[in-house]
C-alpha positions as CSV (number, residue, x, y, z in Angstrom):
1,X,-7.9,-7.7,23.1
2,X,-5.7,-4.9,21.9
3,X,-5.2,-4.2,18.2
4,X,-2.1,-3.1,16.8
5,X,-2.2,-0.1,14.2
6,X,-1.6,-1.1,10.5
7,X,1.8,0.2,9.5
8,X,1.7,3.8,7.1
9,X,3.8,1.6,4.4
10,X,1.2,-0.8,4.2
11,X,-1.4,1.8,4.0
12,X,0.5,3.6,1.3
13,X,1.0,0.5,-0.7
14,X,-2.8,-0.1,-0.4
15,X,-3.9,3.1,-1.5
16,X,-1.2,3.5,-4.5
17,X,-2.5,-0.1,-5.7
18,X,-6.1,1.3,-5.3
19,X,-5.5,4.5,-7.3
20,X,-3.7,2.3,-10.1
21,X,-5.9,-0.6,-9.9
22,X,-2.7,-2.4,-10.5
23,X,-0.3,-3.6,-7.9
24,X,2.5,-4.0,-10.6
25,X,2.1,-0.1,-11.2
26,X,2.0,0.6,-7.7
27,X,5.4,-1.4,-7.0
28,X,6.6,0.8,-9.9
29,X,5.6,4.1,-8.3
30,X,6.8,2.9,-5.1
31,X,10.1,1.6,-6.6
32,X,9.4,-2.1,-5.1
């Protein structure tokens, strides 16, 4: 079974949330 690659936008969102320790702050930074 072939695994798909994770979209870079998802990786960027996850990294930003980890850096801020908050999905709300990550959303502010990413303008979501």
